[in-house]
Every structure is written in structure tokens, then in C-alpha cells.
C-alpha positions as CSV (number, residue, x, y, z in Angstrom):
1,M,132.5,122.7,133.9
2,N,129.4,121.1,132.5
3,G,129.8,120.6,128.6
4,N,126.0,120.2,127.8
5,P,124.6,123.6,126.7
6,A,122.3,125.8,128.9
7,P,118.5,124.6,127.7
8,P,116.2,126.9,126.2
9,P,114.4,129.2,128.1
10,R,111.0,127.7,128.3
11,E,108.1,129.8,126.2
12,P,105.5,131.1,128.4
13,R,102.4,128.5,128.3
14,R,100.4,130.8,126.5
15,E,102.8,130.6,123.4
16,R,102.1,126.5,123.2
17,Q,98.7,126.5,124.0
18,R,98.2,128.9,120.5
19,T,101.1,126.7,119.1
20,A,98.6,123.4,120.0
21,E,96.2,125.0,118.7
22,S,97.4,125.5,115.5
23,A,98.8,122.1,115.2
24,R,95.4,120.8,116.0
25,E,93.9,123.2,112.9
26,L,96.6,122.0,110.8
27,V,95.7,118.1,111.5
28,E,91.9,118.8,111.1
29,L,92.5,120.5,107.8
30,L,95.0,117.2,106.9
31,E,92.2,114.8,107.8
32,V,89.9,116.9,104.7
33,L,92.6,116.3,102.5
34,W,93.3,112.8,103.4
35,E,89.7,111.9,102.7
36,R,89.6,113.4,99.7
37,G,92.2,111.4,98.4
38,R,91.5,108.6,99.8
39,H,88.0,108.7,98.1
40,M,89.4,109.0,94.7
41,V,91.6,106.5,94.7
42,S,89.5,103.2,95.2
43,S,85.6,103.1,94.5
44,R,85.8,101.5,97.9
45,P,87.8,102.9,100.0
46,V,89.2,101.1,103.3
47,S,88.3,103.1,106.5
48,A,90.5,104.7,108.6
49,G,91.8,102.0,110.7
50,Q,92.3,99.1,107.5
51,L,94.5,102.3,106.2
52,R,96.9,101.5,109.6
53,V,97.0,97.8,109.0
54,L,98.5,99.0,105.0
55,Y,100.8,101.8,106.3
56,S,102.0,99.1,108.8
57,L,103.0,96.4,106.7
58,D,104.4,98.9,104.1
59,R,106.8,99.4,106.7
60,E,106.8,96.1,108.9
61,E,106.2,93.5,105.3
62,G,106.0,89.8,106.7
63,I,104.8,90.6,110.6
64,S,102.3,88.1,112.5
65,L,98.8,89.6,113.8
66,R,100.6,89.4,117.7
67,T,102.9,92.2,116.3
68,L,100.3,94.1,114.2
69,G,98.1,93.9,117.2
70,E,100.9,95.1,119.2
71,L,101.9,98.5,116.8
72,L,98.3,99.2,116.2
73,G,97.2,98.8,120.1
74,S,94.7,96.9,119.1
75,A,92.8,92.9,120.1
76,P,93.4,90.0,118.5
77,P,90.6,89.6,116.7
78,S,89.7,92.9,115.7
79,V,92.6,92.9,113.8
80,S,92.1,89.7,112.5
81,R,88.9,91.2,111.1
82,M,91.0,93.6,109.6
83,C,93.3,91.7,107.6
84,D,90.0,89.7,106.8
85,R,88.4,92.3,104.7
86,L,91.7,93.8,103.6
87,E,92.4,90.0,102.2
88,A,89.2,90.0,100.4
89,L,89.5,93.3,99.0
90,G,92.6,91.5,97.1
91,F,95.6,94.0,99.6
92,V,96.9,91.6,101.7
93,Q,97.9,87.8,102.0
94,R,98.5,85.7,104.8
95,L,101.6,83.4,103.8
96,P,103.3,80.7,106.4
97,S,105.9,81.9,108.4
98,P,109.3,80.0,106.5
99,V,110.4,80.0,111.3
100,S,106.7,79.0,112.8
101,R,104.3,76.6,110.8
102,R,102.0,77.7,113.9
103,Q,102.4,81.7,112.5
104,L,101.2,83.4,109.2
105,E,103.5,86.9,108.0
106,L,100.9,89.6,106.8
107,H,102.2,91.2,103.2
108,L,100.9,93.8,100.7
109,T,99.8,92.9,98.2
110,V,100.2,94.3,94.3
111,H,97.0,96.0,94.4
112,G,97.6,96.9,98.1
113,K,101.1,98.3,97.1
114,A,99.5,100.4,94.1
115,Y,96.6,101.3,96.4
116,L,99.4,103.0,99.1
117,R,100.8,104.3,95.7
118,D,98.1,106.0,93.9
119,L,96.7,107.5,97.7
120,R,99.8,108.9,98.6
121,A,100.3,110.9,95.0
122,R,96.9,112.2,95.3
123,R,97.8,113.3,99.2
124,E,100.7,114.5,97.7
125,E,99.3,116.8,94.8
126,A,97.0,118.2,97.7
127,L,99.3,119.2,100.1
128,L,101.5,120.5,96.9
129,A,98.7,122.4,95.4
130,V,98.2,124.5,99.2
131,I,101.8,125.1,99.4
132,A,102.5,125.6,96.5
133,G,99.9,129.2,97.1
134,M,101.9,129.8,100.2
135,S,104.9,132.4,100.3
136,P,108.8,131.3,100.0
137,T,108.9,132.6,103.9
138,S,105.8,130.9,105.2
139,R,107.0,127.6,103.3
140,E,110.4,127.5,104.8
141,A,108.7,128.5,108.4
142,L,106.6,125.7,107.7
143,L,109.1,123.2,106.9
144,Q,111.5,124.0,109.7
145,G,108.5,123.7,111.8
146,L,107.4,120.7,110.6
147,T,111.0,119.5,110.7
148,G,111.5,120.3,114.3
149,F,108.1,118.8,115.0
150,H,108.9,115.4,113.4
151,E,112.4,115.5,115.6
152,A,111.2,115.7,119.2
153,V,108.3,112.8,117.6
154,G,110.4,110.5,116.5
155,G,113.4,111.2,118.2
156,S,117.0,112.3,117.1
157,G,118.2,110.4,113.4
158,A,114.3,110.0,112.5
159,A,114.1,113.5,111.1
160,A,117.4,113.5,109.3
161,A,116.2,110.7,106.9
162,P,115.3,111.5,103.7
163,S,111.8,112.4,103.1
164,P,110.1,112.7,100.6
165,A,107.8,114.5,101.3
166,R,110.2,117.1,103.1
167,D,112.1,116.8,99.2
168,A,109.3,118.1,98.1
169,L,108.3,121.0,100.1
170,R,111.5,121.8,99.5
171,D,111.8,121.9,95.6
172,V,108.4,124.3,96.2
173,S,110.5,126.0,98.3
174,S,113.1,126.8,96.0
175,A,111.1,127.1,93.0
């Protein structure tokens, strides 16, 4: 006897296609909201690629240029140029590695961390304004859908971890 439960029946292709189209539309709307937030935070907003660098350094403080390039899927010269620009803005600093004199570690500066904090706060405000206009049933469905999506993308343990965004969605849903 097999201890594994039977897999759930597959949705018809048409349903999956509609779901993918809705998700794409949502991502496009979020991109518009994200851009508004990015331009409101600083008179010199960073590019999308530079923002990915900041996010990566926020998660992986002290990584090397090579590791950052691997995370981003970018060539070392382009990663180096992005870091040069971010360093000129005062968002990133390169420090000698304690492990190897030939390597440098990348760190967010106080200004870089403040930029991300402000950006995230603006974006969360925009999301909360939209979520507040949703019915409680729609908010709960959104939360369940996003949780399922997160689990599918991040694996088993990622979605179970505490998340400020998930907590905010629950707070608004229970209000």
C-alpha cells in the first residue's frame, strides 16, 4: 500500500491559462505601483538592475562581486559597473574580505538601507490602499493564492516563514 495521497486532479489547460494571464496582469499593475514608489523615495532613483543589487545585498550581506553576478545571472563587468554607480550614490561600499586579501565584500551603507526601507514603506502603503478597497472574502482569497504561489516558487519552507507582507494582508483582512 502506498502511503502517498493521490495527486490532485489537474485543472484544464484553459483554467491554468486564465490564471497565468491574471497573474501577468497583476505583475504589470504591481510594476506600475513599484515605479511610483521608487520615484517618490529619491530624486535619483536607481535602475531596476541596481535595485536587484540592493535587494541581493540586503539578503546576502558581505558577498563578493562574483557571487553577486551569479545571483543576478550577470557578467562580472556589468555587475561591477552597477556597484560603481551604487557606490557613487552612497548606497554600497566595498570592503576588504577578512578571508582573502584579493577579494572585496559588498555591503549596503546606512543610506542604502534607508533607501530600501523607505522604498518598501512606500510600496507597502500603495498595496495597503488597494487591499483596503477589497472585500474580506477577496482579501482572504488573495492571501491564500499568494501563499500557494509563494510555496510553488520557493519550496516547502519558504512560505511558512514569517513575512511582513503576509502579516499586513492578514491584519487588513481581519479589520
